[in-house]
LOGUNU-193476 format. One line per field, with one value per atom (N, C-alpha, C): residue number from 1; x, y, z. Coordinates in Angstrom, 1 decimal, decimal comma. Layout:
N
seq: c(NUM/...)
X: c(X/...)
Y: c(Y/...)
Z: c(Z/...)
END
This chain:
165
seq: c(1/1/1/2/2/2/3/3/3/4/4/4/5/5/5/6/6/6/7/7/7/8/8/8/9/9/9/10/10/10/11/11/11/12/12/12/13/13/13/14/14/14/15/15/15/16/16/16/17/17/17/18/18/18/19/19/19/20/20/20/21/21/21/22/22/22/23/23/23/24/24/24/25/25/25/26/26/26/27/27/27/28/28/28/29/29/29/30/30/30/31/31/31/32/32/32/33/33/33/34/34/34/35/35/35/36/36/36/37/37/37/38/38/38/39/39/39/40/40/40/41/41/41/42/42/42/43/43/43/44/44/44/45/45/45/46/46/46/47/47/47/48/48/48/49/49/49/50/50/50/51/51/51/52/52/52/53/53/53/54/54/54/55/55/55/56/56/56/57/57/57/58/58/58/59/59/59/60/60/60/61/61/61/62/62/62/63/63/63/64/64/64/65/65/65/66/66/66/67/67/67/68/68/68/69/69/69/70/70/70/71/71/71/72/72/72/73/73/73/74/74/74/75/75/75/76/76/76/77/77/77/78/78/78/79/79/79/80/80/80/81/81/81/82/82/82/83/83/83/84/84/84/85/85/85/86/86/86/87/87/87/88/88/88/89/89/89/90/90/90/91/91/91/92/92/92/93/93/93/94/94/94/95/95/95/96/96/96/97/97/97/98/98/98/99/99/99/100/100/100/101/101/101/102/102/102/103/103/103/104/104/104/105/105/105/106/106/106/107/107/107/108/108/108/109/109/109/110/110/110/111/111/111/112/112/112/113/113/113/114/114/114/115/115/115/116/116/116/117/117/117/118/118/118/119/119/119/120/120/120/121/121/121/122/122/122/123/123/123/124/124/124/125/125/125/126/126/126/127/127/127/128/128/128/129/129/129/130/130/130/131/131/131/132/132/132/133/133/133/134/134/134/135/135/135/136/136/136/137/137/137/138/138/138/139/139/139/140/140/140/141/141/141/142/142/142/143/143/143/144/144/144/145/145/145/146/146/146/147/147/147/148/148/148/149/149/149/150/150/150/151/151/151/152/152/152/153/153/153/154/154/154/155/155/155/156/156/156/157/157/157/158/158/158/159/159/159/160/160/160/161/161/161/162/162/162/163/163/163/164/164/164/165/165/165)
X: c(-26,3/-25,4/-24,0/-23,0/-21,6/-21,2/-20,2/-19,7/-19,0/-18,6/-17,9/-18,8/-20,1/-21,1/-21,4/-20,6/-20,8/-21,9/-22,2/-23,2/-24,2/-25,4/-26,4/-26,9/-27,2/-27,7/-29,0/-30,1/-31,4/-31,8/-32,2/-32,6/-34,1/-34,9/-36,3/-36,4/-37,6/-37,9/-37,7/-38,2/-38,1/-36,7/-35,9/-34,5/-33,7/-34,0/-33,3/-33,7/-34,9/-35,3/-34,6/-34,5/-33,8/-32,3/-31,7/-30,3/-30,1/-31,0/-30,8/-31,0/-31,9/-32,0/-30,8/-30,2/-29,0/-27,8/-27,8/-26,8/-27,0/-28,3/-28,6/-28,1/-28,3/-27,9/-26,4/-25,7/-24,2/-23,8/-24,5/-24,1/-24,5/-25,4/-25,8/-24,7/-23,6/-22,5/-21,3/-21,5/-20,4/-20,2/-21,0/-20,9/-22,3/-22,2/-23,4/-23,4/-24,5/-24,5/-25,7/-25,4/-26,4/-27,2/-26,6/-27,3/-26,9/-27,8/-27,5/-27,5/-26,5/-26,4/-26,6/-27,7/-28,0/-27,3/-26,7/-26,1/-27,3/-27,8/-28,9/-28,4/-29,3/-30,6/-30,6/-29,6/-29,6/-29,6/-29,0/-28,9/-30,1/-31,1/-32,3/-33,1/-33,3/-34,1/-33,4/-32,1/-31,4/-31,2/-31,0/-30,9/-32,1/-33,3/-34,5/-34,7/-34,4/-34,5/-33,5/-32,2/-31,2/-31,5/-32,0/-32,3/-33,4/-34,4/-35,6/-35,1/-34,3/-33,8/-32,9/-32,1/-31,2/-31,7/-33,0/-33,6/-33,0/-32,5/-31,9/-33,0/-33,2/-34,3/-33,8/-32,6/-32,1/-31,4/-32,0/-31,5/-31,1/-29,9/-29,5/-29,1/-29,0/-28,6/-27,4/-26,7/-25,6/-26,0/-26,1/-26,5/-25,2/-24,9/-23,7/-24,2/-23,8/-24,1/-22,9/-23,0/-21,8/-22,3/-23,6/-24,1/-25,2/-25,2/-26,3/-26,8/-27,7/-28,1/-26,9/-26,2/-25,2/-23,8/-23,7/-22,4/-21,9/-20,7/-20,2/-19,4/-19,6/-18,9/-18,2/-18,1/-17,5/-18,4/-17,8/-18,5/-18,7/-20,0/-20,3/-21,2/-20,8/-21,6/-22,7/-23,9/-25,0/-25,6/-25,6/-26,0/-25,1/-24,4/-23,5/-24,3/-23,6/-24,1/-24,3/-25,4/-25,6/-24,7/-23,9/-23,1/-23,9/-25,1/-26,0/-26,4/-26,5/-26,9/-25,6/-24,6/-23,4/-22,4/-22,3/-21,4/-20,0/-19,0/-17,7/-16,7/-17,2/-16,3/-15,9/-15,9/-15,5/-16,3/-17,5/-18,3/-18,3/-17,6/-17,6/-19,1/-19,5/-20,8/-21,8/-21,3/-22,2/-22,1/-23,2/-23,3/-23,7/-22,8/-23,1/-23,7/-24,8/-25,4/-25,6/-25,3/-25,5/-26,0/-26,6/-27,0/-25,8/-24,8/-23,7/-22,5/-21,3/-20,1/-19,5/-19,3/-18,8/-17,3/-17,0/-15,5/-15,0/-15,8/-15,4/-15,2/-15,6/-15,4/-16,4/-17,6/-18,6/-18,1/-17,8/-17,4/-16,2/-15,3/-14,1/-14,4/-15,3/-15,8/-16,5/-17,4/-18,1/-17,2/-16,2/-15,3/-14,4/-14,1/-13,4/-14,2/-15,5/-16,4/-16,6/-16,6/-16,8/-15,8/-14,5/-13,5/-13,6/-14,3/-14,4/-15,7/-16,6/-17,8/-17,6/-18,6/-18,7/-19,4/-18,9/-19,4/-20,0/-21,3/-21,9/-22,7/-22,6/-23,4/-24,0/-25,0/-25,7/-24,8/-24,4/-23,6/-22,3/-21,3/-19,9/-19,3/-18,5/-17,7/-16,2/-15,3/-14,0/-13,2/-13,4/-12,7/-13,1/-14,4/-14,8/-14,8/-14,7/-14,8/-13,9/-12,7/-11,8/-12,2/-13,2/-13,6/-14,8/-15,4/-16,5/-16,1/-16,8/-16,4/-17,3/-18,5/-19,5/-20,3/-20,5/-21,4/-22,0/-22,9/-23,6/-23,2/-23,2/-22,9/-21,9/-20,9/-19,9/-20,3/-20,2/-20,4/-19,2/-19,0/-17,8/-17,9/-16,8/-16,7/-17,5/-17,6/-18,3/-19,7/-20,3/-21,7/-22,5/-23,6/-24,5/-25,6/-25,8/-26,8/-28,1/-29,2/-30,4/-31,2/-31,3/-32,0/-33,5/-34,3/-35,8/-36,4/-35,9/-36,5/-36,2/-35,3/-34,9/-35,6/-36,5/-37,1/-38,6/-39,3/-40,7/-41,1/-42,2/-42,6/-43,2/-42,8/-43,3/-43,2/-44,0/-44,0/-42,6/-42,2/-41,0/-41,3/-41,0/-41,3/-40,5/-41,1/-40,5/-39,2/-38,2/-37,0/-37,4/-38,3/-38,7/-39,2/-39,9/-40,5/-39,4/-38,4/-37,3/-36,5/-36,4/-35,7/-36,4/-37,6/-38,3/-39,4/-39,7/-40,7/-42,0)
Y: c(5,1/6,0/5,9/5,9/5,8/7,1/6,9/8,0/9,1/8,8/9,8/10,9/10,7/11,8/12,6/13,7/14,6/15,7/16,0/17,0/16,5/17,1/16,7/17,9/17,7/18,7/18,3/18,5/18,1/19,0/18,4/19,2/18,9/19,9/19,8/19,6/19,2/19,2/20,5/21,6/22,9/23,3/23,1/23,5/22,7/21,4/20,6/21,1/21,4/21,9/23,2/24,1/25,4/25,1/24,2/23,9/23,2/22,3/21,7/22,7/23,7/24,8/25,7/25,9/26,7/25,9/24,6/23,8/24,0/24,0/24,2/25,5/26,5/27,9/28,0/27,3/27,3/26,5/25,5/24,7/25,3/26,3/26,9/27,6/28,0/28,6/27,7/26,4/25,5/24,7/25,0/24,3/23,8/23,1/22,5/21,0/20,5/19,1/18,5/17,3/16,6/15,5/15,1/14,1/14,2/13,9/13,9/12,4/12,1/10,8/11,0/10,4/10,4/9,2/9,5/8,4/8,0/6,7/6,3/5,7/6,0/6,6/8,1/8,5/9,9/10,9/10,6/11,6/11,8/10,9/11,0/12,3/12,7/13,9/15,2/15,4/16,6/16,5/15,3/15,2/15,6/15,3/15,7/17,2/17,8/19,3/19,9/19,5/20,1/19,9/18,7/18,5/19,4/19,6/20,5/21,9/22,4/23,8/24,0/23,0/23,2/22,8/22,3/21,9/20,6/19,7/18,5/17,4/16,7/15,7/14,3/14,0/12,6/12,5/11,6/11,3/9,8/9,5/8,1/7,9/6,6/6,4/5,4/5,6/4,6/4,2/3,0/2,6/2,1/2,8/2,5/2,4/1,3/1,0/1,1/2,0/2,0/2,2/2,5/2,8/1,8/1,4/0,7/1,6/2,6/3,7/4,5/4,2/5,1/4,5/3,3/2,6/2,4/3,0/2,9/1,7/0,9/-0,3/-0,3/-1,5/-1,6/-1,0/-0,3/0,3/-0,7/-0,8/-1,8/-1,1/-1,3/-0,8/-1,8/-1,5/-2,4/-2,3/-1,1/-0,9/0,1/-0,3/0,7/1,6/2,6/3,6/2,9/3,2/2,6/3,2/2,4/3,0/3,5/3,0/3,5/5,0/5,4/6,8/7,6/7,1/7,9/8,0/6,9/6,8/6,3/6,5/6,0/7,1/8,3/9,5/9,8/8,8/8,9/9,9/10,2/11,1/12,6/12,9/14,3/14,8/15,9/16,4/15,8/15,1/14,4/15,1/15,3/15,9/14,8/14,5/13,5/14,3/13,8/14,5/13,5/13,9/13,2/14,1/13,6/14,4/15,0/14,1/14,6/13,7/14,3/13,5/13,6/12,4/12,2/11,9/10,6/10,3/10,3/10,3/10,3/8,9/7,9/6,5/6,3/6,6/6,5/7,4/8,6/9,6/9,0/8,4/7,9/6,8/5,9/4,8/5,4/6,4/6,9/7,8/8,5/9,3/8,3/7,1/6,2/5,7/5,6/5,2/6,3/7,6/8,8/9,9/9,7/10,6/12,0/12,2/13,5/14,2/13,6/14,2/15,3/16,1/17,2/16,6/16,6/16,0/17,1/17,0/18,0/17,3/17,9/17,4/18,6/18,4/19,5/19,8/18,7/18,9/18,2/18,7/18,2/18,2/17,2/17,1/17,2/17,6/17,9/16,7/15,5/14,4/14,1/14,3/14,1/15,3/16,4/17,7/17,8/17,3/17,4/16,6/15,7/14,8/15,4/16,5/17,1/18,4/18,8/20,0/21,2/20,9/21,9/21,4/22,2/21,8/23,1/23,0/24,2/24,4/23,4/23,7/22,7/23,1/22,2/22,1/20,9/20,7/19,9/19,9/19,3/17,7/17,1/15,6/14,9/15,5/14,8/15,1/15,6/16,0/14,9/14,4/13,5/14,4/14,3/15,1/14,2/14,7/14,0/14,5/13,7/14,2/13,9/14,7/14,7/13,3/12,5/11,2/10,2/10,6/9,7/10,1/11,1/11,7/11,7/11,8/12,0/13,1/13,7/14,7/14,0/14,5/14,0/15,0/14,8/15,7/15,8/17,0/17,2/18,0/17,4/18,1/19,4/20,4/21,7/21,5/22,4/22,3/22,3/23,2/23,3/21,9/21,2/20,0/18,9/19,0/18,1/18,3/19,5/19,9/19,5/18,9/18,4/19,4/20,4/21,4/21,0)
Z: c(24,8/24,1/24,7/23,8/24,3/25,1/26,0/26,8/25,9/24,7/23,9/23,5/23,5/23,1/24,3/24,5/25,6/25,4/24,2/23,9/22,9/23,0/22,0/21,2/20,0/19,1/18,4/19,1/18,5/17,3/16,2/15,0/14,7/14,6/14,2/12,7/12,3/10,8/10,2/10,9/10,3/10,2/11,2/11,2/10,1/10,0/9,0/7,6/7,4/6,0/5,7/6,7/6,5/6,2/6,9/6,7/5,4/5,0/3,6/2,5/2,7/1,7/1,7/2,9/3,0/2,2/2,3/1,6/0,1/-0,4/-1,8/-2,2/-1,4/-1,7/-1,9/-1,0/-1,1/-2,4/-2,7/-3,9/-5,2/-5,1/-6,4/-7,1/-6,4/-7,1/-7,1/-6,8/-6,8/-8,1/-9,1/-10,4/-10,9/-12,0/-12,6/-12,3/-11,8/-11,5/-12,3/-12,8/-13,7/-12,9/-11,8/-11,0/-9,5/-8,6/-7,2/-6,8/-6,0/-5,4/-3,9/-3,4/-2,0/-1,3/-0,2/0,6/1,6/1,4/2,2/3,5/4,5/4,5/4,8/5,6/6,0/5,0/3,8/2,8/1,9/2,1/1,2/1,4/2,6/2,8/2,3/2,7/2,1/0,6/0,1/-1,4/-2,1/-1,6/-2,2/-2,2/-1,1/-0,9/-1,9/-1,9/-2,7/-4,2/-4,6/-6,0/-6,4/-5,6/-5,9/-6,1/-5,1/-5,2/-6,4/-6,8/-7,9/-9,2/-9,2/-10,5/-11,1/-10,2/-10,7/-10,6/-11,7/-11,8/-11,5/-11,7/-11,6/-10,2/-9,4/-8,1/-8,0/-7,7/-7,6/-6,1/-5,7/-4,3/-4,2/-3,2/-2,8/-1,3/-1,0/0,3/1,0/2,1/2,9/4,4/5,0/6,4/7,2/8,3/9,2/10,7/10,9/12,2/12,6/13,8/14,4/15,5/15,2/16,0/16,4/17,5/18,0/18,0/17,5/17,5/16,1/15,8/14,4/14,3/13,2/13,0/11,6/11,0/9,7/8,7/7,7/6,6/5,5/5,1/4,1/3,0/1,7/0,6/0,4/0,7/0,5/-0,9/-1,5/-2,9/-3,6/-4,6/-5,2/-6,1/-6,6/-7,5/-8,9/-9,6/-10,9/-12,0/-12,6/-13,7/-14,9/-15,0/-16,1/-15,9/-14,6/-14,3/-14,3/-13,6/-13,4/-14,6/-15,3/-16,4/-15,9/-16,7/-16,3/-16,2/-15,8/-15,7/-14,2/-13,3/-11,9/-11,1/-11,6/-10,8/-11,2/-12,3/-12,7/-13,0/-12,5/-12,7/-11,7/-10,8/-9,8/-8,4/-7,8/-6,5/-5,5/-4,5/-3,5/-2,3/-1,7/-0,6/0,6/1,8/3,0/4,1/5,1/6,2/7,0/7,3/8,0/7,7/8,0/8,0/9,4/10,0/11,3/11,4/11,4/11,3/9,9/8,9/7,6/6,9/7,7/7,2/6,0/6,1/5,0/3,8/4,1/3,1/2,3/3,0/2,3/1,3/1,7/0,8/-0,4/-0,2/-1,3/-2,2/-1,6/-2,4/-3,3/-2,8/-3,6/-4,8/-4,6/-5,7/-6,8/-6,3/-7,2/-6,9/-7,2/-6,8/-7,4/-8,5/-9,1/-8,8/-7,9/-7,5/-6,5/-6,4/-5,4/-4,2/-3,0/-1,8/-0,9/-0,5/0,3/1,5/2,6/3,8/4,5/5,2/6,0/7,2/7,9/9,1/9,0/9,6/9,6/10,9/11,2/12,4/12,0/12,9/12,5/11,8/12,3/11,7/10,2/9,9/8,6/7,6/8,2/7,4/6,2/6,3/5,1/3,9/4,1/3,0/2,3/2,8/2,1/1,5/0,4/-0,3/0,2/0,6/1,1/2,2/3,2/4,4/4,9/5,8/6,4/7,8/8,7/10,1/10,6/11,3/11,9/13,4/13,9/15,4/15,9/17,2/17,7/17,6/17,6/17,4/18,5/19,7/20,8/20,9/19,8/19,8/19,0/19,6/18,9/18,3/17,0/16,3/16,2/16,9/16,8/15,7/14,6/13,4/13,6/12,9/13,1/12,9/12,0/11,8/12,9/13,8/15,0/16,2/16,2/17,4/17,2/18,4/18,4/19,4/19,3/20,2/21,4/22,6/23,8/24,9/26,0/27,1/27,8/28,2/28,9/30,2/31,3/32,6/32,7/33,3/33,5/34,4/34,3/35,1/36,6/37,0/38,4/38,9/38,1/38,5/38,7/37,9/38,0/39,3/39,7/40,9/42,2/42,0/43,2/43,7/42,9/43,3/42,9)
END
């Protein structure tokens, strides 16, 4: 992990589900959406929760790669949004969902593809926050968010044991 990550924010499955439902609740008054576009892979889980909560049946994906675990690199669109699903209205009536916005590099690329869409993330960091319309929780830029699909349950020694007791 790079030195720039000074803090960690571990998120359990239960917490992520609650936060994704909170995102749906905020979005329920943000307009009517006819399709959800999930940014893969991180946006798949919150997109499913949001689509269920808002009663949206059509879910499309856009596949964008910018991370190799903890190192952000060049942003590449691996799979664009299907024009058959979205149409040619620049994303009007479309809800874009991702797990988080960090530096905003991925969000900027997707925004260019669908400039009239509503962009929502569960978590937001200050650099990327201006690129999203709706989010649930903001964390500092130097925080690494450990999402539930990146973790596993394992034994953790008590603090007293760590101190040599």
